[in-house]
N, C-alpha and C positions, 0 to 999 in steps of 0.2 A: 571250688568256691573260695573266694578271697574274703578277707576280713577288713574291717575299717582300719585296723592297726597296720595291716600290710599295705593298704593304699596310702596311709600316712607315711609309712617308711619309704615307699616309692617316691612320693612327693618330696620327702626330705632329701633323698638322693638327687632328685632333679633340681630342687631349689639351691642345693649346695654344690652343684656341678661346677667344674672349672670355667665353663663358658660364662662370659660376662653378659651375654644377651638376655635381658630380662623378658623380652617379648617371647623368645623361644620357650623359656621356662613356663611362662603363663599359658602359651598355646597348649603345651603338653598337659598342664594341670587342668585346663578347661576340657580337653578331650577326655581325660580320665574321669572327670566329674560327669560329663555327658554320657559316658559309656554305661552308666547304671550298674556299678559294681562289676565292670568288665564283662557285661553280658550283651552289649549293643555295639555294633560297628558304627563309628562316627568319623566325620571329616569336616574340615573347615577350609575355606579359601580366603586368603587376604589379597586384595587388589590395590594397586597403586592408585592413590587419590580417592579411595573409598575409606570412610571412617578416618580420614586424615593420614593414612599411611603413605610413606614415601617409598620409592623403589629401593633405596638403600636400607630402610628398616626391614622391608620384606625379605630382601636378599640376606641380610644379617641374621634374621630369624631362621631362615632355611639352613644357613651354615651352622647356627647354634644348635638346632635340632640334630643336624648331621653329627656334630661333635659329641653329642650325648648318646646318639642312637647307634652309630656304626661301630664295628669291631676295631676300626682304626682310631676311634675317638677316646674320650676320657671316662665316660660313665658306663658304657656298655649296657644300655637299657634293654636291648634285645636279650642279652644273657640273663639279666635280672628277671625279666618277665618270664623267660623260659624256666628259670629256677623256681619261680613262684607257681608254675603250672598254668600260667595265663595263656590262652589261645590267641589273644590279640597282640599286635606289635605296632610300633610306630613306623610310618613311612612318609615321604613327602616327594612332590614332583612339581616341576615348573608347570604352570597352567592353572586353569579353573575347572572345577567340577560342578556340573549342573545336571541333576538327576532327570530333569524334564527335557534335556536336549535330545533330539532324535539322533539315532545312531549311537556313537560313543559319547557318554556323558562327560568325558574328560577331554578338554581342548588344550593343547600345548602350542597353539598358534603363536608365532613370533618368537619361539624359543631360540631359534637360530637366525634372528632377524638379519637380513642382508646377505646371508650366505648364498653362494651360487646354488641354483636349483639342482644342479647335478650332484651336489654334496648332501642333499637332504632327501629323506624318504617320501615326504609329502610337501607340496608347495607351500601350504599354509604355515609350515614350521619356519620358513624364511620370510614370512610376512613382516613388513616394517610397521612401526607405529603402534604396536600393541602395548598395553600397560603391563608393567611387571606384576606377576601374580604367581602365588604358590599355593598348592593345596597340601594340607597336612592330614594324615589318617591315623586312626587307632583302630585297626581292623585285622581280620584273620590273614588276609593276603595283602601284599604291597599294592597300593593304588586300587583298592577294592571298589568295584562298581556297585556293590550292594550296601555300602555305607550310607548312613543318614547324614545329610548335609546339615550342619548346625552353623548358625550365623551370629556369633557374638559381636556386640558393639565394641568399639575401642574402650569405652568406659568399663564395660564388663570385664574385659581382660585386665585392664589396669587396676581394678579393684582386688585382684588376686594378690594377697599379701604373701610375698615370698619369705617372710620371716616366720610364717605360721603354717607349716605343713600339717599340723595336727598330731605329730608324733609325741611331742612332749607338752601337753596342754598346760600344765602348771607353769612351766618356765616361759612358754609362749605368751602367756597372759601378763607377763611382767612388762613394765613400762618401756624397757629398752627394745622390745620387739615391735618395730613400727613398720608401716607400709613402705617407707622410703627405701628399704633394703633392695 
């Protein structure tokens, strides 16, 4: 069982990670919050032109999460979560997750748009004209099909104050800690 202080410390590491991508940091914070103290597997999908996100923003968020999550990155979140005894971990994949989709709830259609069909395992992966989309998980397994899909608005994500992870509440309440960080 994790404590609120441990969650605040994890958010502190995320908010102060070397990556400059604020959306990536907010995605992880949102997933942490939605996990109900790390007891619930959750995921979210961002789509190009939904909630005003551009393909570049979504791609940058995926790369930002990668830089914090992977062993080749800067923050090593998987190792931190392991040290905390948390069974959940972060992962992300190109495509969208829809728990109501028949068959596989994860679609990566368009991931290799325009590639020769002989080079991809399934024809839909080479489909052209698909919007950029990535799904981000906080779950027991990479790309968990058991995760609950949560759908934040852009406004909800932007309200996450990266200057206030909750680790040092007294100093975070000072006037210099603003949402513009």
